[in-house]
KOLROMI-514195 format. One record per atom (N, C-alpha, C, CB): residue in three letters; atom name; x, y, z. Coordinates in steps of 0.1 Angstrom, whole numbers, plus 2048, in hexadecimal, padded with zeros to 3 digits. Glycine has a CB too. Layout:
<rs>
<res = ala; atom = CA; u = X; v = Y; w = Z>;
...
</rs>
This chain:
<rs>
<res = met; atom = N; u = 8C2; v = 22B; w = 5B0>;
<res = met; atom = CA; u = 8BF; v = 226; w = 5BD>;
<res = met; atom = C; u = 8CB; v = 21F; w = 5C2>;
<res = met; atom = CB; u = 8B3; v = 21D; w = 5BC>;
<res = ala; atom = N; u = 8D0; v = 224; w = 5CD>;
<res = ala; atom = CA; u = 8DD; v = 220; w = 5D2>;
<res = ala; atom = C; u = 8DC; v = 212; w = 5D7>;
<res = ala; atom = CB; u = 8E1; v = 229; w = 5DD>;
<res = ser; atom = N; u = 8D4; v = 20E; w = 5E1>;
<res = ser; atom = CA; u = 8D5; v = 201; w = 5E7>;
<res = ser; atom = C; u = 8CA; v = 1F7; w = 5E3>;
<res = ser; atom = CB; u = 8D5; v = 203; w = 5F5>;
<res = thr; atom = N; u = 8BF; v = 1FC; w = 5DD>;
<res = thr; atom = CA; u = 8B4; v = 1F3; w = 5DA>;
<res = thr; atom = C; u = 8B7; v = 1EA; w = 5CE>;
<res = thr; atom = CB; u = 8A8; v = 1FB; w = 5D7>;
<res = thr; atom = N; u = 8BF; v = 1EE; w = 5C5>;
<res = thr; atom = CA; u = 8C2; v = 1E5; w = 5B9>;
<res = thr; atom = C; u = 8D1; v = 1E0; w = 5B9>;
<res = thr; atom = CB; u = 8BF; v = 1ED; w = 5AD>;
<res = ala; atom = N; u = 8D9; v = 1E4; w = 5C3>;
<res = ala; atom = CA; u = 8E7; v = 1E0; w = 5C3>;
<res = ala; atom = C; u = 8E8; v = 1D1; w = 5C7>;
<res = ala; atom = CB; u = 8EF; v = 1E9; w = 5CD>;
<res = thr; atom = N; u = 8F1; v = 1CB; w = 5C0>;
<res = thr; atom = CA; u = 8F4; v = 1BD; w = 5C3>;
<res = thr; atom = C; u = 901; v = 1BB; w = 5CB>;
<res = thr; atom = CB; u = 8F5; v = 1B5; w = 5B6>;
<res = ser; atom = N; u = 909; v = 1C5; w = 5CC>;
<res = ser; atom = CA; u = 915; v = 1C4; w = 5D4>;
<res = ser; atom = C; u = 918; v = 1D1; w = 5DC>;
<res = ser; atom = CB; u = 921; v = 1C1; w = 5CB>;
<res = thr; atom = N; u = 920; v = 1D1; w = 5E5>;
<res = thr; atom = CA; u = 924; v = 1DD; w = 5ED>;
<res = thr; atom = C; u = 92A; v = 1E7; w = 5E4>;
<res = thr; atom = CB; u = 92E; v = 1D9; w = 5F8>;
<res = phe; atom = N; u = 933; v = 1E3; w = 5DB>;
<res = phe; atom = CA; u = 939; v = 1EC; w = 5D1>;
<res = phe; atom = C; u = 92F; v = 1F3; w = 5C8>;
<res = phe; atom = CB; u = 944; v = 1E5; w = 5C9>;
<res = glu; atom = N; u = 926; v = 1EB; w = 5C3>;
<res = glu; atom = CA; u = 91B; v = 1F1; w = 5BB>;
<res = glu; atom = C; u = 913; v = 1FB; w = 5C3>;
<res = glu; atom = CB; u = 912; v = 1E5; w = 5B5>;
<res = ser; atom = N; u = 910; v = 1F8; w = 5CF>;
<res = ser; atom = CA; u = 908; v = 200; w = 5D8>;
<res = ser; atom = C; u = 910; v = 20E; w = 5DA>;
<res = ser; atom = CB; u = 905; v = 1FA; w = 5E6>;
<res = ile; atom = N; u = 91C; v = 20D; w = 5DD>;
<res = ile; atom = CA; u = 924; v = 219; w = 5DF>;
<res = ile; atom = C; u = 925; v = 221; w = 5D2>;
<res = ile; atom = CB; u = 933; v = 215; w = 5E3>;
<res = ser; atom = N; u = 927; v = 21A; w = 5C7>;
<res = ser; atom = CA; u = 928; v = 220; w = 5BA>;
<res = ser; atom = C; u = 91A; v = 228; w = 5B7>;
<res = ser; atom = CB; u = 92B; v = 216; w = 5AF>;
<res = asn; atom = N; u = 90F; v = 221; w = 5BA>;
<res = asn; atom = CA; u = 902; v = 228; w = 5B7>;
<res = asn; atom = C; u = 900; v = 234; w = 5C0>;
<res = asn; atom = CB; u = 8F7; v = 21E; w = 5BA>;
<res = thr; atom = N; u = 905; v = 233; w = 5CD>;
<res = thr; atom = CA; u = 903; v = 23E; w = 5D6>;
<res = thr; atom = C; u = 90C; v = 24A; w = 5D1>;
<res = thr; atom = CB; u = 908; v = 23A; w = 5E4>;
<res = val; atom = N; u = 918; v = 247; w = 5CD>;
<res = val; atom = CA; u = 920; v = 252; w = 5C8>;
<res = val; atom = C; u = 91A; v = 258; w = 5BB>;
<res = val; atom = CB; u = 92F; v = 24D; w = 5C5>;
<res = ser; atom = N; u = 915; v = 250; w = 5B3>;
<res = ser; atom = CA; u = 90E; v = 255; w = 5A7>;
<res = ser; atom = C; u = 902; v = 25E; w = 5AA>;
<res = ser; atom = CB; u = 90A; v = 249; w = 59E>;
<res = asp; atom = N; u = 8FA; v = 259; w = 5B3>;
<res = asp; atom = CA; u = 8EE; v = 261; w = 5B7>;
<res = asp; atom = C; u = 8F3; v = 26E; w = 5BE>;
<res = asp; atom = CB; u = 8E6; v = 259; w = 5C1>;
<res = ala; atom = N; u = 8FD; v = 26E; w = 5C6>;
<res = ala; atom = CA; u = 902; v = 27A; w = 5CC>;
<res = ala; atom = C; u = 907; v = 284; w = 5C1>;
<res = ala; atom = CB; u = 90E; v = 277; w = 5D6>;
<res = ala; atom = N; u = 90E; v = 27F; w = 5B7>;
<res = ala; atom = CA; u = 913; v = 288; w = 5AD>;
<res = ala; atom = C; u = 907; v = 28E; w = 5A5>;
<res = ala; atom = CB; u = 91C; v = 280; w = 5A3>;
<res = lys; atom = N; u = 8FD; v = 286; w = 5A2>;
<res = lys; atom = CA; u = 8F1; v = 28B; w = 59B>;
<res = lys; atom = C; u = 8EA; v = 295; w = 5A4>;
<res = lys; atom = CB; u = 8E7; v = 27F; w = 598>;
<res = tyr; atom = N; u = 8E9; v = 293; w = 5B1>;
<res = tyr; atom = CA; u = 8E3; v = 29D; w = 5BA>;
<res = tyr; atom = C; u = 8EA; v = 2AA; w = 5B9>;
<res = tyr; atom = CB; u = 8E4; v = 298; w = 5C9>;
<res = val; atom = N; u = 8F8; v = 2AA; w = 5B9>;
<res = val; atom = CA; u = 8FF; v = 2B6; w = 5B8>;
<res = val; atom = C; u = 8FD; v = 2BD; w = 5AB>;
<res = val; atom = CB; u = 90F; v = 2B4; w = 5BA>;
<res = ser; atom = N; u = 8FD; v = 2B6; w = 5A0>;
<res = ser; atom = CA; u = 8FB; v = 2BB; w = 593>;
<res = ser; atom = C; u = 8ED; v = 2C2; w = 592>;
<res = ser; atom = CB; u = 8FC; v = 2B0; w = 588>;
<res = glu; atom = N; u = 8E3; v = 2BB; w = 597>;
<res = glu; atom = CA; u = 8D5; v = 2C0; w = 596>;
<res = glu; atom = C; u = 8D4; v = 2CD; w = 59F>;
<res = glu; atom = CB; u = 8CB; v = 2B6; w = 59A>;
<res = ser; atom = N; u = 8DA; v = 2CD; w = 5AA>;
<res = ser; atom = CA; u = 8DA; v = 2D8; w = 5B3>;
<res = ser; atom = C; u = 8E0; v = 2E4; w = 5AD>;
<res = ser; atom = CB; u = 8E1; v = 2D5; w = 5C0>;
<res = val; atom = N; u = 8EB; v = 2E2; w = 5A6>;
<res = val; atom = CA; u = 8F2; v = 2ED; w = 59F>;
<res = val; atom = C; u = 8E9; v = 2F3; w = 594>;
<res = val; atom = CB; u = 900; v = 2E9; w = 599>;
<res = gln; atom = N; u = 8E3; v = 2E9; w = 58C>;
<res = gln; atom = CA; u = 8DA; v = 2EE; w = 581>;
<res = gln; atom = C; u = 8CE; v = 2F5; w = 587>;
<res = gln; atom = CB; u = 8D5; v = 2E2; w = 579>;
<res = glu; atom = N; u = 8C9; v = 2F1; w = 593>;
<res = glu; atom = CA; u = 8BE; v = 2F8; w = 599>;
<res = glu; atom = C; u = 8C2; v = 306; w = 59D>;
<res = glu; atom = CB; u = 8B9; v = 2F0; w = 5A6>;
<res = thr; atom = N; u = 8CE; v = 308; w = 5A2>;
<res = thr; atom = CA; u = 8D3; v = 315; w = 5A6>;
<res = thr; atom = C; u = 8D4; v = 31E; w = 599>;
<res = thr; atom = CB; u = 8E0; v = 314; w = 5AD>;
<res = ile; atom = N; u = 8DA; v = 318; w = 58F>;
<res = ile; atom = CA; u = 8DC; v = 320; w = 582>;
<res = ile; atom = C; u = 8CE; v = 324; w = 57D>;
<res = ile; atom = CB; u = 8E4; v = 318; w = 578>;
<res = ser; atom = N; u = 8C4; v = 31B; w = 57C>;
<res = ser; atom = CA; u = 8B7; v = 31F; w = 577>;
<res = ser; atom = C; u = 8B1; v = 32A; w = 580>;
<res = ser; atom = CB; u = 8AE; v = 312; w = 577>;
<res = gly; atom = N; u = 8B3; v = 329; w = 58D>;
<res = gly; atom = CA; u = 8AD; v = 333; w = 596>;
<res = gly; atom = C; u = 8B3; v = 341; w = 593>;
<res = gly; atom = CB; u = 8B0; v = 32F; w = 5A4>;
<res = ala; atom = N; u = 8C0; v = 341; w = 591>;
<res = ala; atom = CA; u = 8C7; v = 34E; w = 58E>;
<res = ala; atom = C; u = 8C3; v = 353; w = 581>;
<res = ala; atom = CB; u = 8D6; v = 34C; w = 58E>;
<res = ser; atom = N; u = 8C1; v = 34B; w = 577>;
<res = ser; atom = CA; u = 8BC; v = 34F; w = 56A>;
<res = ser; atom = C; u = 8AE; v = 355; w = 56B>;
<res = ser; atom = CB; u = 8BD; v = 344; w = 560>;
<res = lys; atom = N; u = 8A6; v = 34E; w = 573>;
<res = lys; atom = CA; u = 898; v = 352; w = 575>;
<res = lys; atom = C; u = 898; v = 360; w = 57A>;
<res = lys; atom = CB; u = 890; v = 348; w = 57E>;
<res = glu; atom = N; u = 8A0; v = 362; w = 585>;
<res = glu; atom = CA; u = 8A0; v = 370; w = 58B>;
<res = glu; atom = C; u = 8A5; v = 37A; w = 582>;
<res = glu; atom = CB; u = 8A9; v = 36F; w = 598>;
<res = ala; atom = N; u = 8AF; v = 377; w = 57A>;
<res = ala; atom = CA; u = 8B4; v = 381; w = 570>;
<res = ala; atom = C; u = 8A9; v = 384; w = 565>;
<res = ala; atom = CB; u = 8C1; v = 37C; w = 569>;
<res = asn; atom = N; u = 8A2; v = 37A; w = 561>;
<res = asn; atom = CA; u = 898; v = 37C; w = 557>;
<res = asn; atom = C; u = 88C; v = 384; w = 55D>;
<res = asn; atom = CB; u = 893; v = 36F; w = 552>;
<res = lys; atom = N; u = 889; v = 382; w = 56A>;
<res = lys; atom = CA; u = 87E; v = 389; w = 571>;
<res = lys; atom = C; u = 882; v = 398; w = 571>;
<res = lys; atom = CB; u = 87C; v = 384; w = 57F>;
<res = glu; atom = N; u = 88E; v = 39B; w = 574>;
<res = glu; atom = CA; u = 892; v = 3A9; w = 574>;
<res = glu; atom = C; u = 891; v = 3B0; w = 567>;
<res = glu; atom = CB; u = 8A1; v = 3AB; w = 579>;
<res = val; atom = N; u = 894; v = 3A9; w = 55C>;
<res = val; atom = CA; u = 892; v = 3AE; w = 54E>;
<res = val; atom = C; u = 883; v = 3B0; w = 54B>;
<res = val; atom = CB; u = 899; v = 3A5; w = 544>;
<res = ala; atom = N; u = 87C; v = 3A6; w = 54F>;
<res = ala; atom = CA; u = 86D; v = 3A7; w = 54C>;
<res = ala; atom = C; u = 866; v = 3B2; w = 554>;
<res = ala; atom = CB; u = 867; v = 399; w = 550>;
<res = lys; atom = N; u = 86B; v = 3B5; w = 560>;
<res = lys; atom = CA; u = 865; v = 3C0; w = 568>;
<res = lys; atom = C; u = 868; v = 3CE; w = 562>;
<res = lys; atom = CB; u = 86A; v = 3BF; w = 576>;
<res = gly; atom = N; u = 872; v = 3CE; w = 559>;
<res = gly; atom = CA; u = 876; v = 3DB; w = 554>;
<res = gly; atom = C; u = 881; v = 3E2; w = 55B>;
<res = gly; atom = CB; u = 86A; v = 3E4; w = 553>;
<res = asn; atom = N; u = 889; v = 3DA; w = 563>;
<res = asn; atom = CA; u = 894; v = 3E0; w = 56B>;
<res = asn; atom = C; u = 8A1; v = 3E1; w = 562>;
<res = asn; atom = CB; u = 896; v = 3D8; w = 577>;
<res = thr; atom = N; u = 89F; v = 3E0; w = 555>;
<res = thr; atom = CA; u = 8AB; v = 3E1; w = 54C>;
<res = thr; atom = C; u = 8A6; v = 3EA; w = 540>;
<res = thr; atom = CB; u = 8B0; v = 3D3; w = 547>;
<res = asp; atom = N; u = 8AF; v = 3EC; w = 537>;
<res = asp; atom = CA; u = 8AC; v = 3F4; w = 52B>;
<res = asp; atom = C; u = 8A6; v = 3EB; w = 520>;
<res = asp; atom = CB; u = 8B8; v = 3FB; w = 526>;
<res = ala; atom = N; u = 8A1; v = 3E0; w = 523>;
<res = ala; atom = CA; u = 89C; v = 3D6; w = 519>;
<res = ala; atom = C; u = 88F; v = 3DC; w = 513>;
<res = ala; atom = CB; u = 899; v = 3C9; w = 520>;
<res = ser; atom = N; u = 88D; v = 3D8; w = 506>;
<res = ser; atom = CA; u = 881; v = 3DC; w = 4FF>;
<res = ser; atom = C; u = 875; v = 3D4; w = 504>;
<res = ser; atom = CB; u = 883; v = 3D9; w = 4EF>;
<res = leu; atom = N; u = 869; v = 3D7; w = 4FF>;
<res = leu; atom = CA; u = 85D; v = 3D0; w = 503>;
<res = leu; atom = C; u = 85E; v = 3C2; w = 4FF>;
<res = leu; atom = CB; u = 851; v = 3D7; w = 4FE>;
<res = ser; atom = N; u = 863; v = 3BF; w = 4F3>;
<res = ser; atom = CA; u = 863; v = 3B1; w = 4EF>;
<res = ser; atom = C; u = 86D; v = 3A9; w = 4F7>;
<res = ser; atom = CB; u = 867; v = 3B0; w = 4E0>;
<res = glu; atom = N; u = 878; v = 3AF; w = 4FA>;
<res = glu; atom = CA; u = 882; v = 3A9; w = 503>;
<res = glu; atom = C; u = 87D; v = 3A6; w = 511>;
<res = glu; atom = CB; u = 88F; v = 3B1; w = 504>;
<res = arg; atom = N; u = 875; v = 3AF; w = 516>;
<res = arg; atom = CA; u = 86F; v = 3AD; w = 523>;
<res = arg; atom = C; u = 865; v = 3A2; w = 523>;
<res = arg; atom = CB; u = 868; v = 3BA; w = 527>;
<res = ala; atom = N; u = 85D; v = 3A1; w = 518>;
<res = ala; atom = CA; u = 853; v = 396; w = 517>;
<res = ala; atom = C; u = 85A; v = 389; w = 515>;
<res = ala; atom = CB; u = 84A; v = 398; w = 50A>;
<res = ser; atom = N; u = 865; v = 388; w = 50E>;
<res = ser; atom = CA; u = 86D; v = 37C; w = 50C>;
<res = ser; atom = C; u = 873; v = 378; w = 519>;
<res = ser; atom = CB; u = 878; v = 37E; w = 501>;
<res = ala; atom = N; u = 878; v = 382; w = 521>;
<res = ala; atom = CA; u = 87E; v = 37F; w = 52E>;
<res = ala; atom = C; u = 873; v = 379; w = 537>;
<res = ala; atom = CB; u = 884; v = 38B; w = 534>;
<res = gly; atom = N; u = 867; v = 37E; w = 536>;
<res = gly; atom = CA; u = 85C; v = 378; w = 53F>;
<res = gly; atom = C; u = 85A; v = 36A; w = 53C>;
<res = gly; atom = CB; u = 850; v = 380; w = 53D>;
<res = phe; atom = N; u = 859; v = 366; w = 52F>;
<res = phe; atom = CA; u = 857; v = 358; w = 52B>;
<res = phe; atom = C; u = 863; v = 350; w = 530>;
<res = phe; atom = CB; u = 855; v = 357; w = 51C>;
<res = asn; atom = N; u = 86F; v = 355; w = 52E>;
<res = asn; atom = CA; u = 87B; v = 34E; w = 532>;
<res = asn; atom = C; u = 87C; v = 34C; w = 541>;
<res = asn; atom = CB; u = 888; v = 356; w = 52E>;
<res = ala; atom = N; u = 877; v = 356; w = 549>;
<res = ala; atom = CA; u = 877; v = 354; w = 557>;
<res = ala; atom = C; u = 86D; v = 349; w = 55B>;
<res = ala; atom = CB; u = 872; v = 362; w = 55E>;
<res = ala; atom = N; u = 862; v = 348; w = 554>;
<res = ala; atom = CA; u = 859; v = 33D; w = 557>;
<res = ala; atom = C; u = 85F; v = 32F; w = 554>;
<res = ala; atom = CB; u = 84B; v = 33F; w = 54F>;
<res = gly; atom = N; u = 866; v = 32F; w = 549>;
<res = gly; atom = CA; u = 86D; v = 322; w = 545>;
<res = gly; atom = C; u = 878; v = 31F; w = 54F>;
<res = gly; atom = CB; u = 873; v = 323; w = 537>;
<res = asp; atom = N; u = 87F; v = 329; w = 554>;
<res = asp; atom = CA; u = 88A; v = 327; w = 55E>;
<res = asp; atom = C; u = 884; v = 322; w = 56B>;
<res = asp; atom = CB; u = 891; v = 334; w = 560>;
<res = lys; atom = N; u = 878; v = 327; w = 56F>;
<res = lys; atom = CA; u = 871; v = 322; w = 57B>;
<res = lys; atom = C; u = 86E; v = 313; w = 57A>;
<res = lys; atom = CB; u = 865; v = 32A; w = 57E>;
<res = ile; atom = N; u = 869; v = 30F; w = 56E>;
<res = ile; atom = CA; u = 866; v = 301; w = 56C>;
<res = ile; atom = C; u = 872; v = 2F9; w = 56D>;
<res = ile; atom = CB; u = 85F; v = 2FF; w = 55E>;
<res = asp; atom = N; u = 87D; v = 2FD; w = 567>;
<res = asp; atom = CA; u = 88A; v = 2F6; w = 567>;
<res = asp; atom = C; u = 88F; v = 2F5; w = 576>;
<res = asp; atom = CB; u = 895; v = 2FD; w = 55E>;
<res = glu; atom = N; u = 88E; v = 300; w = 57D>;
<res = glu; atom = CA; u = 892; v = 301; w = 58B>;
<res = glu; atom = C; u = 88B; v = 2F6; w = 593>;
<res = glu; atom = CB; u = 890; v = 30F; w = 591>;
<res = leu; atom = N; u = 87E; v = 2F6; w = 592>;
<res = leu; atom = CA; u = 876; v = 2EC; w = 599>;
<res = leu; atom = C; u = 879; v = 2DE; w = 595>;
<res = leu; atom = CB; u = 867; v = 2EE; w = 597>;
<res = ser; atom = N; u = 87B; v = 2DB; w = 588>;
<res = ser; atom = CA; u = 87F; v = 2CE; w = 583>;
<res = ser; atom = C; u = 88C; v = 2C9; w = 589>;
<res = ser; atom = CB; u = 87F; v = 2CE; w = 574>;
<res = his; atom = N; u = 896; v = 2D2; w = 588>;
<res = his; atom = CA; u = 8A3; v = 2CE; w = 58D>;
<res = his; atom = C; u = 8A3; v = 2CC; w = 59C>;
<res = his; atom = CB; u = 8AE; v = 2D9; w = 58A>;
<res = gly; atom = N; u = 89B; v = 2D4; w = 5A3>;
<res = gly; atom = CA; u = 89A; v = 2D2; w = 5B2>;
<res = gly; atom = C; u = 894; v = 2C5; w = 5B5>;
<res = gly; atom = CB; u = 891; v = 2DD; w = 5B8>;
<res = ala; atom = N; u = 889; v = 2C1; w = 5AE>;
<res = ala; atom = CA; u = 883; v = 2B4; w = 5B0>;
<res = ala; atom = C; u = 88D; v = 2A9; w = 5AD>;
<res = ala; atom = CB; u = 876; v = 2B3; w = 5A8>;
<res = lys; atom = N; u = 894; v = 2AA; w = 5A2>;
<res = lys; atom = CA; u = 89E; v = 29F; w = 59F>;
<res = lys; atom = C; u = 8A9; v = 29F; w = 5A9>;
<res = lys; atom = CB; u = 8A4; v = 2A2; w = 591>;
<res = ala; atom = N; u = 8AD; v = 2AA; w = 5AE>;
<res = ala; atom = CA; u = 8B8; v = 2AA; w = 5B8>;
<res = ala; atom = C; u = 8B3; v = 2A3; w = 5C5>;
<res = ala; atom = CB; u = 8BC; v = 2B9; w = 5BC>;
<res = asp; atom = N; u = 8A6; v = 2A6; w = 5C9>;
<res = asp; atom = CA; u = 8A1; v = 2A0; w = 5D5>;
<res = asp; atom = C; u = 8A0; v = 291; w = 5D3>;
<res = asp; atom = CB; u = 893; v = 2A5; w = 5D8>;
<res = ala; atom = N; u = 89C; v = 28C; w = 5C7>;
<res = ala; atom = CA; u = 89B; v = 27E; w = 5C5>;
<res = ala; atom = C; u = 8A9; v = 277; w = 5C5>;
<res = ala; atom = CB; u = 895; v = 27B; w = 5B7>;
<res = his; atom = N; u = 8B3; v = 27E; w = 5C0>;
<res = his; atom = CA; u = 8C0; v = 278; w = 5C0>;
<res = his; atom = C; u = 8C6; v = 278; w = 5CE>;
<res = his; atom = CB; u = 8CA; v = 280; w = 5B7>;
<res = lys; atom = N; u = 8C2; v = 282; w = 5D6>;
<res = lys; atom = CA; u = 8C7; v = 283; w = 5E4>;
<res = lys; atom = C; u = 8C1; v = 277; w = 5EC>;
<res = lys; atom = CB; u = 8C3; v = 291; w = 5EA>;
<res = glu; atom = N; u = 8B4; v = 275; w = 5EA>;
<res = glu; atom = CA; u = 8AD; v = 26A; w = 5F1>;
<res = glu; atom = C; u = 8B3; v = 25C; w = 5ED>;
<res = glu; atom = CB; u = 89E; v = 26B; w = 5EF>;
<res = ser; atom = N; u = 8B6; v = 25B; w = 5E0>;
<res = ser; atom = CA; u = 8BB; v = 24F; w = 5DB>;
<res = ser; atom = C; u = 8C9; v = 24C; w = 5E1>;
<res = ser; atom = CB; u = 8BC; v = 24F; w = 5CC>;
<res = ala; atom = N; u = 8D1; v = 257; w = 5E2>;
<res = ala; atom = CA; u = 8DF; v = 255; w = 5E7>;
<res = ala; atom = C; u = 8DE; v = 251; w = 5F6>;
<res = ala; atom = CB; u = 8E7; v = 262; w = 5E6>;
<res = lys; atom = N; u = 8D4; v = 255; w = 5FD>;
<res = lys; atom = CA; u = 8D3; v = 251; w = 60B>;
<res = lys; atom = C; u = 8D0; v = 242; w = 60E>;
<res = lys; atom = CB; u = 8C8; v = 259; w = 612>;
<res = asn; atom = N; u = 8CA; v = 23C; w = 604>;
<res = asn; atom = CA; u = 8C6; v = 22E; w = 606>;
<res = asn; atom = C; u = 8D1; v = 224; w = 603>;
<res = asn; atom = CB; u = 8BA; v = 22A; w = 5FD>;
</rs>
C-alpha cells in the first residue's frame, strides 16, 4: 500500500515504485499464462500430432493456466490500485 502506511515521502515513493514493479511482473505472468493456455487448448483440441494422453494432459494444463491467468490478473489489478494511492 503506497500511501496508507507510509511514514515519509521517501517511503511513499518507494512503496509506489515497488507496487508498480509488482504490477508489471504480474501483468507479464498473466500474459505468459494466457499464451500457455492457448497453446494447451490447441493441443487438447487435436490440432497437433499429439497422442490422446497428451491431449488430455494439455486440457488439464489449459485449465490450470486459466486459473493462473486469472490469479495474476487479479494481483496485477491490486498492485495497480495500490500504486495509485
